[in-house]
N, CA, C and O atoms as a MOPAC input file, in Angstrom:
PM7 MOZYME 1SCF
protein

 N    -46.05600 1   -67.33500 1  -121.90900 1
 C    -46.17600 1   -65.95700 1  -121.50000 1
 C    -44.82200 1   -65.46900 1  -120.98200 1
 O    -44.22000 1   -66.09500 1  -120.10900 1
 N    -44.36300 1   -64.37400 1  -121.51400 1
 C    -43.07800 1   -63.81600 1  -121.12700 1
 C    -43.25500 1   -62.85700 1  -119.95000 1
 O    -44.12700 1   -61.98800 1  -119.96300 1
 N    -42.42000 1   -63.03100 1  -118.94500 1
 C    -42.47100 1   -62.17000 1  -117.76300 1
 C    -41.52600 1   -61.00100 1  -117.98000 1
 O    -40.41800 1   -61.17700 1  -118.48700 1
 N    -41.96600 1   -59.80600 1  -117.59700 1
 C    -41.16500 1   -58.59900 1  -117.74000 1
 C    -39.84700 1   -58.73100 1  -116.96400 1
 O    -39.77000 1   -59.44000 1  -115.96100 1
 N    -38.81900 1   -58.03400 1  -117.45000 1
 C    -37.52100 1   -58.04700 1  -116.78500 1
 C    -37.62900 1   -57.51700 1  -115.36100 1
 O    -37.00000 1   -58.05000 1  -114.44600 1
 N    -38.42400 1   -56.47400 1  -115.17400 1
 C    -38.55000 1   -55.86000 1  -113.85500 1
 C    -39.24100 1   -56.80300 1  -112.86800 1
 O    -38.89100 1   -56.83600 1  -111.68800 1
 N    -40.20700 1   -57.55500 1  -113.34400 1
 C    -40.88200 1   -58.51300 1  -112.47800 1
 C    -39.92500 1   -59.64200 1  -112.11700 1
 O    -39.93200 1   -60.12200 1  -110.98300 1
 N    -39.10000 1   -60.07100 1  -113.07600 1
 C    -38.12200 1   -61.12100 1  -112.78300 1
 C    -37.10600 1   -60.65000 1  -111.74300 1
 O    -36.72600 1   -61.41400 1  -110.85600 1
 N    -36.66800 1   -59.40000 1  -111.84800 1
 C    -35.73200 1   -58.86100 1  -110.85900 1
 C    -36.41000 1   -58.78200 1  -109.49000 1
 O    -35.79900 1   -59.11200 1  -108.47300 1
 N    -37.67600 1   -58.34200 1  -109.46400 1
 C    -38.41100 1   -58.26400 1  -108.19800 1
 C    -38.57200 1   -59.64400 1  -107.56800 1
 O    -38.43800 1   -59.79700 1  -106.35300 1
 N    -38.85700 1   -60.63900 1  -108.39100 1
 C    -38.96100 1   -62.01000 1  -107.88400 1
 C    -37.61400 1   -62.46000 1  -107.31900 1
 O    -37.56900 1   -63.11100 1  -106.27500 1
 N    -36.52900 1   -62.12400 1  -107.99200 1
 C    -35.19600 1   -62.46300 1  -107.50000 1
 C    -34.88400 1   -61.79900 1  -106.17200 1
 O    -34.26800 1   -62.41200 1  -105.30000 1
 N    -35.30700 1   -60.53500 1  -106.01000 1
 C    -35.08900 1   -59.83700 1  -104.73800 1
 C    -35.87600 1   -60.51500 1  -103.62500 1
 O    -35.36200 1   -60.71400 1  -102.52400 1
 N    -37.11300 1   -60.86600 1  -103.91200 1
 C    -37.94400 1   -61.54300 1  -102.90700 1
 C    -37.33500 1   -62.89300 1  -102.53200 1
 O    -37.27000 1   -63.25100 1  -101.35600 1
 N    -36.89100 1   -63.63600 1  -103.54200 1
 C    -36.24900 1   -64.92700 1  -103.27600 1
 C    -34.98100 1   -64.72600 1  -102.44200 1
 O    -34.71700 1   -65.49300 1  -101.51600 1
 N    -34.20100 1   -63.70100 1  -102.76900 1
 C    -32.96200 1   -63.42700 1  -102.02900 1
 C    -33.21200 1   -63.13900 1  -100.56300 1
 O    -32.51100 1   -63.66400 1   -99.69800 1
 N    -34.21200 1   -62.30700 1  -100.27200 1
 C    -34.52300 1   -62.00800 1   -98.87600 1
 C    -35.11400 1   -63.22200 1   -98.16400 1
 O    -34.82300 1   -63.45900 1   -96.99200 1
 N    -35.94200 1   -63.99000 1   -98.87100 1
 C    -36.55800 1   -65.17100 1   -98.25500 1
 C    -35.49600 1   -66.21800 1   -97.91800 1
 O    -35.52100 1   -66.79700 1   -96.83200 1
 N    -34.57500 1   -66.46100 1   -98.83300 1
 C    -33.52700 1   -67.46000 1   -98.59000 1
 C    -32.59100 1   -66.98900 1   -97.47800 1
 O    -32.15400 1   -67.79400 1   -96.65500 1
 N    -32.28300 1   -65.69500 1   -97.44800 1
 C    -31.43000 1   -65.17200 1   -96.37500 1
 C    -32.14200 1   -65.28200 1   -95.02800 1
 O    -31.51400 1   -65.61700 1   -94.02400 1
 N    -33.43900 1   -65.00400 1   -94.99600 1
 C    -34.20000 1   -65.12800 1   -93.75200 1
 C    -34.21100 1   -66.57700 1   -93.28100 1
 O    -34.06900 1   -66.85300 1   -92.08900 1
 N    -34.38100 1   -67.49200 1   -94.21800 1
 C    -34.35300 1   -68.90900 1   -93.87700 1
 C    -32.97000 1   -69.30600 1   -93.35000 1
 O    -32.86500 1   -70.06900 1   -92.39000 1
 N    -31.92600 1   -68.79300 1   -93.97100 1
 C    -30.56300 1   -69.08300 1   -93.51300 1
 C    -30.30500 1   -68.55100 1   -92.11600 1
 O    -29.68100 1   -69.22700 1   -91.29800 1
 N    -30.78100 1   -67.33900 1   -91.83500 1
 C    -30.62800 1   -66.76100 1   -90.49600 1
 C    -31.38100 1   -67.60600 1   -89.47800 1
 O    -30.86100 1   -67.90600 1   -88.40300 1
 N    -32.60900 1   -67.98900 1   -89.82100 1
 C    -33.41700 1   -68.79700 1   -88.90500 1
 C    -32.74900 1   -70.13900 1   -88.62300 1
 O    -32.68800 1   -70.57300 1   -87.47300 1
 N    -32.25000 1   -70.79200 1   -89.66300 1
 C    -31.59100 1   -72.08900 1   -89.46700 1
 C    -30.32800 1   -71.95300 1   -88.62200 1
 O    -30.03300 1   -72.82300 1   -87.80200 1
 N    -29.58100 1   -70.86600 1   -88.81800 1
 C    -28.38800 1   -70.64100 1   -88.00000 1
 C    -28.77700 1   -70.40700 1   -86.54200 1
 O    -28.13500 1   -70.93200 1   -85.63200 1
 N    -29.82600 1   -69.62000 1   -86.32200 1
 C    -30.27300 1   -69.37000 1   -84.95000 1
 C    -30.76400 1   -70.66000 1   -84.28700 1
 O    -30.52000 1   -70.88500 1   -83.10100 1
 N    -31.45300 1   -71.50200 1   -85.05300 1
 C    -31.89500 1   -72.78800 1   -84.50100 1
 C    -30.69400 1   -73.67300 1   -84.16300 1
 O    -30.71200 1   -74.39100 1   -83.16300 1
 N    -29.65200 1   -73.62100 1   -84.99400 1
 C    -28.43700 1   -74.38200 1   -84.71100 1
 C    -27.78700 1   -73.89500 1   -83.41800 1
 O    -27.41100 1   -74.69800 1   -82.56400 1
 N    -27.65700 1   -72.57800 1   -83.27900 1
 C    -27.05400 1   -72.02100 1   -82.06500 1
 C    -27.91800 1   -72.36200 1   -80.85700 1
 O    -27.40800 1   -72.67400 1   -79.78100 1
 N    -29.22200 1   -72.29900 1   -81.05000 1
 C    -30.15000 1   -72.64100 1   -79.96400 1
 C    -29.97000 1   -74.08900 1   -79.51500 1
 O    -29.98400 1   -74.37500 1   -78.31800 1
 N    -29.80100 1   -74.99600 1   -80.46400 1
 C    -29.65800 1   -76.41600 1   -80.10900 1
 C    -28.32000 1   -76.70400 1   -79.43800 1
 O    -28.23400 1   -77.59600 1   -78.59400 1
 N    -27.27700 1   -75.96300 1   -79.80000 1
 C    -25.96900 1   -76.21600 1   -79.19600 1
 C    -25.84300 1   -75.59100 1   -77.81400 1
 O    -25.11500 1   -76.11000 1   -76.96800 1
 N    -26.54200 1   -74.48200 1   -77.57200 1
 C    -26.44700 1   -73.82300 1   -76.27000 1
 C    -27.50200 1   -74.30700 1   -75.29600 1
 O    -27.33600 1   -74.15100 1   -74.08600 1
 N    -28.58100 1   -74.88800 1   -75.79100 1
 C    -29.63300 1   -75.38400 1   -74.91700 1
 C    -30.59800 1   -74.31500 1   -74.44400 1
 O    -31.37800 1   -74.55200 1   -73.52200 1
 N    -30.56000 1   -73.14500 1   -75.05700 1
 C    -31.48500 1   -72.07900 1   -74.67500 1
 C    -32.60500 1   -71.99300 1   -75.70300 1
 O    -32.57800 1   -72.68200 1   -76.72300 1
 N    -33.59800 1   -71.13500 1   -75.42500 1
 C    -34.67700 1   -70.98000 1   -76.39700 1
 C    -34.31800 1   -69.90400 1   -77.41600 1
 O    -33.30800 1   -69.21600 1   -77.27100 1
 N    -35.14500 1   -69.76400 1   -78.44500 1
 C    -34.84300 1   -68.85500 1   -79.55100 1
 C    -34.77700 1   -67.40600 1   -79.09800 1
 O    -33.91600 1   -66.65400 1   -79.55400 1
 N    -35.67300 1   -67.00600 1   -78.20600 1
 C    -35.69400 1   -65.62100 1   -77.72500 1
 C    -34.40800 1   -65.27900 1   -76.97700 1
 O    -33.84200 1   -64.20400 1   -77.17600 1
 N    -33.94100 1   -66.19000 1   -76.11500 1
 C    -32.68800 1   -65.96000 1   -75.39200 1
 C    -31.49500 1   -65.92500 1   -76.34000 1
 O    -30.55400 1   -65.16000 1   -76.13300 1
 N    -31.53700 1   -66.75400 1   -77.37800 1
 C    -30.45100 1   -66.78000 1   -78.36400 1
 C    -30.36000 1   -65.44700 1   -79.09200 1
 O    -29.26900 1   -64.90200 1   -79.26000 1
 N    -31.50700 1   -64.91700 1   -79.52500 1
 C    -31.51700 1   -63.63000 1   -80.23000 1
 C    -31.05400 1   -62.51500 1   -79.30300 1
 O    -30.29300 1   -61.64300 1   -79.72300 1
 N    -31.49800 1   -62.52800 1   -78.05500 1
 C    -31.07800 1   -61.51500 1   -77.08400 1
 C    -29.57500 1   -61.56700 1   -76.85900 1
 O    -28.91900 1   -60.52800 1   -76.78800 1
 N    -29.02400 1   -62.77900 1   -76.74500 1
 C    -27.58000 1   -62.92100 1   -76.53900 1
 C    -26.79600 1   -62.42600 1   -77.74600 1
 O    -25.75700 1   -61.78400 1   -77.59200 1
 N    -27.28300 1   -62.72000 1   -78.93200 1
 C    -26.58500 1   -62.28200 1   -80.14300 1
 C    -26.60600 1   -60.75800 1   -80.24400 1
 O    -25.60400 1   -60.14600 1   -80.61600 1
 N    -27.73600 1   -60.14800 1   -79.91600 1
 C    -27.82300 1   -58.68300 1   -79.93400 1
 C    -26.89900 1   -58.06400 1   -78.89100 1
 O    -26.22400 1   -57.07300 1   -79.16700 1
 N    -26.86800 1   -58.64200 1   -77.70300 1
 C    -26.04400 1   -58.06900 1   -76.63400 1
 C    -24.55200 1   -58.22200 1   -76.92400 1
 O    -23.75100 1   -57.39300 1   -76.49200 1
 N    -24.17800 1   -59.25900 1   -77.63900 1
 C    -22.77000 1   -59.45500 1   -77.98900 1
 C    -22.35600 1   -58.62400 1   -79.19600 1
 O    -21.16800 1   -58.49400 1   -79.48900 1
 N    -23.34500 1   -58.06000 1   -79.90000 1
 C    -23.03900 1   -57.21500 1   -81.05100 1
 C    -22.60500 1   -57.97100 1   -82.29000 1
 O    -21.82600 1   -57.44600 1   -83.08500 1
 N    -23.08200 1   -59.17300 1   -82.47200 1
 C    -22.68500 1   -59.97100 1   -83.62700 1
 C    -23.84200 1   -60.20800 1   -84.59800 1
 O    -23.80500 1   -61.14800 1   -85.39200 1
 N    -24.85500 1   -59.36600 1   -84.53400 1
 C    -26.01000 1   -59.54000 1   -85.41000 1
 C    -25.60200 1   -59.40600 1   -86.88400 1
 O    -26.14300 1   -60.11300 1   -87.73400 1
 N    -24.67600 1   -58.52900 1   -87.19000 1
 C    -24.20000 1   -58.38300 1   -88.56400 1
 C    -23.56200 1   -59.65800 1   -89.08200 1
 O    -23.73900 1   -60.01900 1   -90.24500 1
 N    -22.82800 1   -60.33500 1   -88.23000 1
 C    -22.20000 1   -61.59400 1   -88.62700 1
 C    -23.24400 1   -62.68200 1   -88.86600 1
 O    -23.09000 1   -63.51600 1   -89.75900 1
 N    -24.30600 1   -62.66500 1   -88.06100 1
 C    -25.37800 1   -63.63800 1   -88.24100 1
 C    -26.09200 1   -63.39000 1   -89.56700 1
 O    -26.43800 1   -64.34100 1   -90.26800 1
 N    -26.31400 1   -62.13100 1   -89.91500 1
 C    -26.93800 1   -61.79600 1   -91.19900 1
 C    -26.04900 1   -62.26100 1   -92.34900 1
 O    -26.54200 1   -62.78100 1   -93.34900 1
 N    -24.75200 1   -62.07600 1   -92.20600 1
 C    -23.81000 1   -62.50500 1   -93.24200 1
 C    -23.84300 1   -64.02400 1   -93.42200 1
 O    -23.85600 1   -64.51700 1   -94.55000 1
 N    -23.85500 1   -64.75300 1   -92.32700 1
 C    -23.91900 1   -66.21500 1   -92.41100 1
 C    -25.23800 1   -66.64600 1   -93.04200 1
 O    -25.27600 1   -67.59100 1   -93.82900 1
 N    -26.31800 1   -65.95000 1   -92.69600 1
 C    -27.61900 1   -66.28500 1   -93.25900 1
 C    -27.71800 1   -66.01700 1   -94.75100 1
 O    -28.53100 1   -66.63600 1   -95.43800 1
 N    -26.90300 1   -65.10500 1   -95.25700 1
 C    -26.95000 1   -64.75700 1   -96.68100 1
 C    -26.12300 1   -65.69700 1   -97.55600 1
 O    -26.17800 1   -65.58900 1   -98.78100 1
 N    -25.37600 1   -66.59500 1   -96.97700 1
 C    -24.55000 1   -67.51800 1   -97.75900 1
 C    -25.36900 1   -68.38300 1   -98.71700 1
 O    -24.92000 1   -68.61000 1   -99.84100 1
 N    -26.54700 1   -68.87600 1   -98.32900 1
 C    -27.32200 1   -69.67900 1   -99.29500 1
 C    -27.71600 1   -68.92000 1  -100.56700 1
 O    -28.03900 1   -69.54300 1  -101.57800 1
 N    -27.69300 1   -67.59600 1  -100.52800 1
 C    -27.97400 1   -66.81300 1  -101.73900 1
 C    -26.97900 1   -67.13600 1  -102.84400 1
 O    -27.31700 1   -67.07400 1  -104.02600 1
 N    -25.76300 1   -67.47800 1  -102.46700 1
 C    -24.74400 1   -67.84000 1  -103.45000 1
 C    -25.16200 1   -69.07800 1  -104.22900 1
 O    -25.01500 1   -69.13900 1  -105.44900 1
 N    -25.68500 1   -70.06100 1  -103.50900 1
 C    -26.12800 1   -71.29200 1  -104.17700 1
 C    -27.32000 1   -71.02200 1  -105.10600 1
 O    -27.37600 1   -71.53700 1  -106.22300 1
 N    -28.26000 1   -70.21500 1  -104.63300 1
 C    -29.43300 1   -69.88200 1  -105.44900 1
 C    -29.01400 1   -69.07000 1  -106.66700 1
 O    -29.57200 1   -69.24500 1  -107.75000 1
 N    -28.04000 1   -68.18500 1  -106.50100 1
 C    -27.54800 1   -67.37800 1  -107.62000 1
 C    -27.00900 1   -68.27400 1  -108.73500 1
 O    -27.36400 1   -68.09900 1  -109.90100 1
 N    -26.15900 1   -69.22600 1  -108.37900 1
 C    -25.59200 1   -70.10400 1  -109.40000 1
 C    -26.64300 1   -71.04400 1  -109.99000 1
 O    -26.56700 1   -71.39200 1  -111.16800 1
 N    -27.60900 1   -71.45100 1  -109.19300 1
 C    -28.70100 1   -72.26600 1  -109.70300 1
 C    -29.51500 1   -71.48900 1  -110.74100 1
 O    -29.86500 1   -72.03100 1  -111.79000 1
 N    -29.81400 1   -70.22700 1  -110.45000 1
 C    -30.56600 1   -69.41200 1  -111.40300 1
 C    -29.76800 1   -69.15700 1  -112.67900 1
 O    -30.33700 1   -69.11700 1  -113.77000 1
 N    -28.46400 1   -68.98500 1  -112.54700 1
 C    -27.63800 1   -68.82200 1  -113.75100 1
 C    -27.66000 1   -70.09000 1  -114.59500 1
 O    -27.71600 1   -70.02700 1  -115.82300 1
 N    -27.61600 1   -71.22200 1  -113.94200 1
 C    -27.63900 1   -72.49500 1  -114.67200 1
 C    -28.96800 1   -72.70600 1  -115.38500 1
 O    -29.01400 1   -73.29300 1  -116.46600 1
 N    -30.06000 1   -72.21800 1  -114.76800 1
 C    -31.38600 1   -72.33600 1  -115.36000 1
 C    -31.68300 1   -71.22200 1  -116.36900 1
 O    -32.79700 1   -71.12200 1  -116.88200 1
 N    -30.68300 1   -70.39400 1  -116.64500 1
 C    -30.79300 1   -69.28200 1  -117.59700 1
 C    -31.84500 1   -68.26100 1  -117.16400 1
 O    -32.57500 1   -67.72000 1  -117.99500 1
 N    -31.91500 1   -68.00600 1  -115.87400 1
 C    -32.79800 1   -66.97300 1  -115.30400 1
 C    -31.91700 1   -65.81300 1  -114.83800 1
 O    -31.80800 1   -65.53700 1  -113.64300 1
 N    -31.29300 1   -65.14400 1  -115.80600 1
 C    -30.30600 1   -64.11000 1  -115.50200 1
 C    -30.89400 1   -62.92800 1  -114.73800 1
 O    -30.23900 1   -62.39300 1  -113.84300 1
 N    -32.10400 1   -62.51200 1  -115.06700 1
 C    -32.69100 1   -61.35000 1  -114.39400 1
 C    -33.03800 1   -61.68000 1  -112.94200 1
 O    -32.90900 1   -60.82400 1  -112.06700 1
 N    -33.47200 1   -62.89500 1  -112.68300 1
 C    -33.71200 1   -63.30000 1  -111.29700 1
 C    -32.39700 1   -63.36100 1  -110.52800 1
 O    -32.35000 1   -63.02700 1  -109.34500 1
 N    -31.33900 1   -63.78400 1  -111.19500 1
 C    -30.01900 1   -63.80400 1  -110.56400 1
 C    -29.58200 1   -62.37900 1  -110.21000 1
 O    -28.95300 1   -62.16100 1  -109.17500 1
 N    -29.91900 1   -61.40600 1  -111.07400 1
 C    -29.64800 1   -60.00100 1  -110.74400 1
 C    -30.39800 1   -59.59300 1  -109.48600 1
 O    -29.86900 1   -58.84400 1  -108.66500 1
 N    -31.61900 1   -60.07400 1  -109.32500 1
 C    -32.39300 1   -59.78200 1  -108.12200 1
 C    -31.72000 1   -60.34000 1  -106.87700 1
 O    -31.73300 1   -59.70000 1  -105.82600 1
 N    -31.13400 1   -61.52400 1  -106.98700 1
 C    -30.38700 1   -62.10900 1  -105.86900 1
 C    -29.19600 1   -61.22400 1  -105.52000 1
 O    -28.90700 1   -61.00600 1  -104.34300 1
 N    -28.50900 1   -60.71700 1  -106.53000 1
 C    -27.36900 1   -59.82700 1  -106.29300 1
 C    -27.81900 1   -58.55600 1  -105.58700 1
 O    -27.15800 1   -58.10100 1  -104.65400 1
 N    -28.93100 1   -57.98100 1  -106.01600 1
 C    -29.44700 1   -56.76500 1  -105.39200 1
 C    -29.82800 1   -57.02700 1  -103.93800 1
 O    -29.51100 1   -56.22400 1  -103.06100 1
 N    -30.50400 1   -58.14400 1  -103.67600 1
 C    -30.88800 1   -58.49200 1  -102.30200 1
 C    -29.64700 1   -58.67900 1  -101.42500 1
 O    -29.62800 1   -58.25000 1  -100.27200 1
 N    -28.63000 1   -59.31200 1  -101.96700 1
 C    -27.40100 1   -59.52500 1  -101.21200 1
 C    -26.68700 1   -58.19500 1  -100.94700 1
 O    -26.11100 1   -58.00800 1   -99.87500 1
 N    -26.71900 1   -57.28100 1  -101.90700 1
 C    -26.12300 1   -55.95900 1  -101.70100 1
 C    -26.86500 1   -55.19200 1  -100.60600 1
 O    -26.24000 1   -54.52300 1   -99.78300 1
 N    -28.18600 1   -55.28900 1  -100.59500 1
 C    -28.96700 1   -54.62500 1   -99.54700 1
 C    -28.65200 1   -55.24500 1   -98.18600 1
 O    -28.51500 1   -54.52700 1   -97.19600 1
 N    -28.53700 1   -56.56900 1   -98.13300 1
 C    -28.16900 1   -57.22700 1   -96.88800 1
 C    -26.76700 1   -56.81500 1   -96.42500 1
 O    -26.50200 1   -56.71000 1   -95.22700 1
 N    -25.88800 1   -56.58700 1   -97.38300 1
 C    -24.53900 1   -56.11300 1   -97.03900 1
 C    -24.60800 1   -54.74000 1   -96.39700 1
 O    -23.92700 1   -54.48700 1   -95.40300 1
 N    -25.41500 1   -53.85600 1   -96.94700 1
 C    -25.57500 1   -52.52300 1   -96.34600 1
 C    -26.19500 1   -52.61400 1   -94.95800 1
 O    -25.79700 1   -51.88200 1   -94.05200 1
 N    -27.15400 1   -53.49600 1   -94.78600 1
 C    -27.75100 1   -53.69400 1   -93.46100 1
 C    -26.69800 1   -54.19500 1   -92.47800 1
 O    -26.65900 1   -53.76800 1   -91.32400 1
 N    -25.84600 1   -55.10400 1   -92.94800 1
 C    -24.79400 1   -55.64700 1   -92.08900 1
 C    -23.81400 1   -54.56900 1   -91.64700 1
 O    -23.34600 1   -54.58300 1   -90.50800 1
 N    -23.50100 1   -53.63800 1   -92.53800 1
 C    -22.57200 1   -52.56700 1   -92.21000 1
 C    -23.14700 1   -51.66000 1   -91.13600 1
 O    -22.41700 1   -51.19600 1   -90.26000 1
 N    -24.44400 1   -51.40300 1   -91.19500 1
 C    -25.04100 1   -50.45000 1   -90.27300 1
 C    -25.59600 1   -51.08200 1   -88.99900 1
 O    -26.06600 1   -50.36100 1   -88.11800 1
 N    -25.55400 1   -52.40800 1   -88.87700 1
 C    -26.07500 1   -53.05200 1   -87.65300 1
 C    -24.98000 1   -53.22500 1   -86.66300 1
 O    -25.21100 1   -53.74600 1   -85.57100 1

């Protein structure tokens, strides 16, 4: 069964946001473990320091690996979805 191009792009966008969210969470857990505070205090500190955009950028790095993996698997439309998700995250980073 062939999946429509638009559905493949939508799946890529969902994967892009999910992987970026996972990357952000893992980075926050890393910062939490190094500072010895809980997750809520870590998020509050990051917001108060004004570095939330940088945290989003660090969290989006795994999208690069998924993008190249999808290209290798010949899932070009899903890779386009990853690019779109990363572009949206870039716009969010600019405005945060």
